[in-house]
N, C-alpha and C positions, 0 to 999 in steps of 0.2 A: 241642325238637327237631325237625318237621316242619316251624315256620315258618323258622328256624335254615336248617334243608337247604335247604327251597325258596330263598326268598332268595336266599341263598349262591349258589345254580343261577344264577341268574337275573338277577340287578340289577347294573347298573354307576353309575357315577355320573355327576355333573355338579356344578361352583361354585354356578351359578345356577340355586338351585329357586324354581319358581312357588310364590306361594299356595298355591293350586289343587293343587299336588306335594304339598306340604308339608300342606296342612287330609289330604287323600287320605292319609296317610300316619302324620296325627297320629288316624284314623276306626282305620285298618287297628291300632293301638299299643292302643288301647280293647279294638280286637276283643279282642286277645292277651290284654291282662289281664283281663277279662269272663270267658274261656274259660274261663285258670286258678282264679277265681273256681267257674267253674262247678264243674271237674272236682273242687274242694276233695268233693264230696258224688258217694254216689254218684242219689241222685235226681235231680242235676242233669248230667251229665256230658253226656248227650246234649244237651244246650242249650249247656253249656264245647263239645264238639266243633262244635257247627253253626256257633260264634260265632267260632270258634279258621279254621272254615276258611274261614266271610265276609271274615275280616282278611286270610287270605291273600292270597282272592280280589283284596282291592281291590290288595292289595302291588303281586301281581304284576303285572296291569291296568296299572298303574298307572306299573312301571318300561317295560311293554312299551311303552306311549305317546309316552315321555318320554325313551328311550332310542336314540338308531342305534348298536346291537348289532350285528345283525346282520336279514335277511329273515325277518321273519315269521312265510313255510311253511316255513321251516328251523326255525324255536323252535318251532312249533305239531308240528313231527312229532316233535323229540325231545320234548318235554310229551309227547304221546301214547302214543313209544317210555316212554318214565317212568313214566306213568299207567299204561299195562297193564301192563306188570310188576308193581307195586306192588298192581294191581289184584286180579291174577290168585294171587299174592302171601294176600293178604290173605284173598281167599275159600277158597284151601288150605287154609293153616298149624291148626293143633290149638290151637287155647288151650295147651293145657299147654307147648307151645314156645315164647310169647310172650318170657320171658324172652330165647333167642337171637333173637331178633326181636329184639325191640326193640334188644338189641347189636348186632348188623350194621348199621338200622338209625344207631344211632351212628356207625358206621365210615365208611359213609355223608354223614354230615355233615360227620366232621375231611379226609373225600378230597374233598371241593367246595370246603372253608376250604383246603386244599394249591393245588390244581386253580386256584383263583381266584388265589390268588398268585400262586401262579411264573407265570401267562398277565399276570397283569400288571408282574408283573417283567421279563418279556422282552417286553409289549407293551405301556408303559406310555401311548406315547401312544392307541390303544385303550379308554383310561378315562380319560380327560380326565385323566389325576395328570399333566402334566408339570411342570416349573419355565415360568416365562412366557420363557425362551429354548428348551427345545422340549429341550434335554436330557437332563432326569435327571425320575428323581419324586421329586417332593416331599419334599427332606433331612424337614420333618417325618411323613410317613406313611411311616417305611420302619422306625420302631421298630414302629408297630403292626402293619404287615404283618410284620414276623419273628416277634411274636409270635403274631402269627392263623396265620400258618403252621409255629410249634411247636406251640403249643396243638393246629391240627387236626391233623396229623402223629400228637405224643403221641392223641389222639381217634381216631386210625387205628388204630395198632395195637397199639394197648392193646382197644378192641371187637374186632378182631381175636381176641388171648386169652383175654379172654371170651364170645367169640361160643362158641369149638373148647373152652374148658372145660365150659361149657354143655351145647352139644350134645352130646359126652361125646367128638367126635374125641381130646381132649387130658384126663390125668388129673384131674378134679379138686383133688386135695390138691397143696398148697402146693409150688414147686421150688423149693431152695434153692440159690441159686451161691455160690461161694467170696466171700469178701469181695462180696456183694452188696450193702449195704450205702456202701461207697465205694463204688463202683464209681458204683451211684446217685447217689450225690451229688457225684461229678467228674462226671460228666455232664452235669447240670443245672445247675453251674456254668458250666460249658464252652458250652453256651445261654445263658446271661443274657449270658454274657461278647461271645459271637459276635453276639446280638441287639444289644446296646447301642455295639459295631462296625462296626455294620451301616452306619453314617453313610454308612460308605467303598465307595466305587465299585466295589466289590474282588466280581467274582459267585465266586470261592470261598468267601464268606463265607455267602448267602447258601444256598448246596447243602450246605454244612455242618451251618450251621441244619436244614435238610429233615431229613438223613441222620440226624443225632445223635437228634435229636426223635424222629423214626422207631423207632427203639435203644432211646429210654430208654424209651416206650410199650412194647416188648413186658417188657422188663426192669422197672420197676410192678406189673405182671399178673401177669408171672412166678409170684411168689410168694404171692400170692394165691389164701388159700383156699376153697373152695364153701361156709363160713359168710360169709365177708363177701360174699358175690354181688350181693344185694341194695342193699349202704352201691357198692360198683363201678358197678353199673350207672346209679345213682342217682349217680356221683361224673363219670361219662363222658359225663352230659347234661349236665350242668355245663361240663363242658370246651365240651364239643360249642356251648353257647350263645356262652362267651368267644372260640372262635374266630373266631364271627359274625361274633358284636361288633366284636371288632378288624377286620376286615376290612372292616367297615361304617364304621370313622374314616377308612381307610386310601381305598375306594371314594368316600367324603362320600355314602356311602345313611343317610335315615334309618330308616329298616325296618329295617335290618338291623342297622341299633344298638339300636333295640329292643326288636325279636323275643330279640337274642342276649341283650343285659342281662336282659330278660324268662327266657330259659329258662336262661341262666348264673347267674341268683340263685336262680330258683325251686330250685335243682336243687341247687344249697349249701344252703337252708337244709332241701330233704330229706335231704341225705348228716348232716347235725347231728342231727337229729329219728334219722332209722335207728343211728348209732354211740348217742347218747343212750342205744336204744334194745336196743344190745345192753352195754353197760357199757363203750364202746371209743372213746378218739379219735379222730379222722379220720388223724393221727399216725402212730397205732399202726394203724391200718387199712391206709396207704401202704408202710408201713417194712418189711411183712412178711405179713399174714398168720395171720385168728382160728385159734391154735390150732399157729401153727408149730411154735416152741418144745416145746411139752406135747405135743406127739401127735397134733393136732388128726387127724381123717379114720378113727377107728374102731378106733382101737391100743389104746384102755387097758385097765388088767387090769381084768376085772369079778371080784365077789366072790359065791363061787358059795352066793348065798343061794335061800329055798326061794319059789317063786310060784303063784300058780295060776290054771292054765289053765281058762277059758269056751269059751261054743259062744253060735250063735247065737239060738240059742235061749234060754239065760239072760238074756243080753243085752236079748232082744225082751219077756220076761215080767218084767223088772223096767222096761222104760223102759214099758212099756204102762201100766206099775201108779202109777207117778212123778210128781210133781205139775210139775215143772219137770228142764227136759235140757236144758246145754249145752253144745254142740258144737265142739267146738275142731283143726278140720284145718291141715295140714301139707303139705310136700313130698309125703311117700308118696300122700297123694289127688289131688294133680296127676299124680303116675306114675301111678298104674290109673287116671286118669281119671274116680273114681268118686261128680263131683262129681253127676250127673243123680240116680243116683241117690241118694245122698245124698240129695238132694231130697225122693226119691218115701219117702223112710225117716222122714223127715220128716212129710213127706206124711201118712203111716199114725197116728205118733204125734198128732199135731194129732189128728185125725178120731176116738183115742179121751179127745179134751181135754184131750194133753198137751200143758203150753207149755215152746216150742222156741225156744230163745237160738242164735246163731252167734257164738266168741267169739275174735280176727282177733288177731294180736300183728302186731306192724310191721312184723317180719325176717319171718314166716312165705312159704317158698317163695323164690325166687331171683330175686326184681328188688319192689320196691319196688309194691302193691297185690295182689300175686299170688294172695291167695286170692281174694282180695274181684271179681276178673275173671272166677275159675272160679264162682263164688258167683250172682255176677250172668248167664254164661252159662248158668247151669242154671236161672233165673229167679227164686232165693230172694229174696222180701222183701227191702226195703233198712232196712224198722225193724225185720227179726230180725235184723240183721245189729251187733255192738255190739266196739270198741275196747278193746284193755287197762285202764282207767283206766276204763271206763266199766259194765265187768261182775265187774270180777274180784271189789267187797264182794257180789257175790250168788252166790260160790259154796257162799258157807257155810251159806246154804237151798237148796241144789242136790239134787235124790236123784240124779242121774245127772250125771257128767262123763263125755261121750264124744269119745276123743281117737281124730282118726283118719288117720294118720300124722305127728304133730308131734315131738318129744322134749325137744329143748333148749327149744324156750321157756316148756315145764309143768316142768322136773328143779330142784324145789327146794333143790341144790347152788347154784343163784342167789344162796339166801337165809341159811344155814347154813354151807357151809363154806369160808371165804375162800382155801385154795390152789384150786378152783378155778379151770379159765381161767373160766368164766361165771360167775364172781364178784360179783355185786352186779349184774346182768343183771337188768333185771325178766320177771319169768313171773308165769302164772298160777298163781292158789293153787287147785289143783285137788282137794292135798291136805287140804282140809276136803272136798270133798263129799262126800254120804253112800257115792256108788260110784260107781267110777271102772273102766269099760270103755274098755282101750287098744288100738288097734289095730295091727300092727308086722308084717311078713312073719316076723320071728326072733326070739330074743333075742339074738345075736352084734350086731345093730348099735347100735350107740349115738350116736348123731347123729355131728352137724359138730368139733362140740367135744369129740369124744372122751374124754365120761367119763359114767359109767354115770349112770343112773337111779331115786333112789329108790321112785318112785314103782310100779317094776312090782313093788316086795318087800312091799308096804303090805296089810293086813288086809284093805280095802274094792277095792282093785284086780282085775278079771281079766285076762290077756293073753286078748287073741286074736286067734292069730293066725295070719295068710291075707293073703292079697296085701285090698287093701282093698277095692277092688270085687268081687270075690268074697263075700267075709264080709259087707257090707251088702247084696247082692242076698239070702246068705241069710236075716240078719235080717229085711229086708223078704217074703217069701215065710214065714217063721214068722208075724209079725205077721199075716199074710192068714189064718195058719192060723187 
């Protein structure tokens, strides 16, 4: 994300690269690789971020020193403006709004690739990519330029729609256009044909690629519903990397190629992992949205079965007497901003000798790692946070499963009901716990998949119907009393 964006906006190309420049870009690339390695674990994420920042600094400084692109004061002013805006946004943004912030940043990466491609096409001489005769862009670079501009435009327009859905500016429900598959496939084929024909010196081809790519970005993301947003965010991250890499080949810039390839590959791998965690194929996500044909969005018919309502006092008493409590957070916790008071509750339980663990599903929340980020903000110890495969076997020996704002990731229908849209999706075995406390606002909401949850009606389940933060605050008060 950040490496490809900065390099795309700052770097230009030369044909002959000195050994020192190549070595500097190599060091920067090594820093980016180590940064990704560090970001794979919460315990090493700070070091990973610092390495990524160091690599970016090396790449940008090397580019500025070795290329004649513009006056240094102009560049420094641009960096100061952009950096200032980013600093203010980062300081003011709430952690619960991180998914839409990431989507917005992805849109800027894609737009940067498009603008660099347009500038190189209109003024190739300034980028050092003229033919020996100085008449045209190198034909070998036109394919990469067309692909870079196309992927960048798709990333921009798709990220704008993702931002609007995540930020509540438009409905998170799938918007299904008539004959959308035919329209999307036809548009994609037209873009590929135009890119292949881009070796002809026809400006209309270039602008047609740009226009159709912006259009297909909108068309691809509009039909995708809220449950697929984690995959969409990861997918757009991958797109932004490939756009930067393609522009790097066009401009013969090693740093852009390295950073773009790293971001593109890591985003693609993460998208694959997310799809597996949802029992979804990448193609099915792109084709239309989770539960789109199954009525996703909470409109499923619910059975009128008996359920038990609990209270904060019930939860406080039973959890204080427990040996182990496993907390399963979801998007409801993020919306209520309950992570800090949740950690306070866990601290009180630990003071009573209770062992507390947090179980994080790969697709919990609205972006990859959403729950991990929120818990880290609340200073939850890293060694108390576990992934699904590491903790699922412990529910049978757990006294209390405390579900706060999650739904589909604890729904046993994924294991038993072949007609369910979430069938085959790995979920937590919360039904094996001795007692289940389930916090949700009301019995009406059914999660993004739009299916009822048998956990609501189990004998060991007590429903805590309230705002997540308010309910946990009441539990904390009851524990103190």
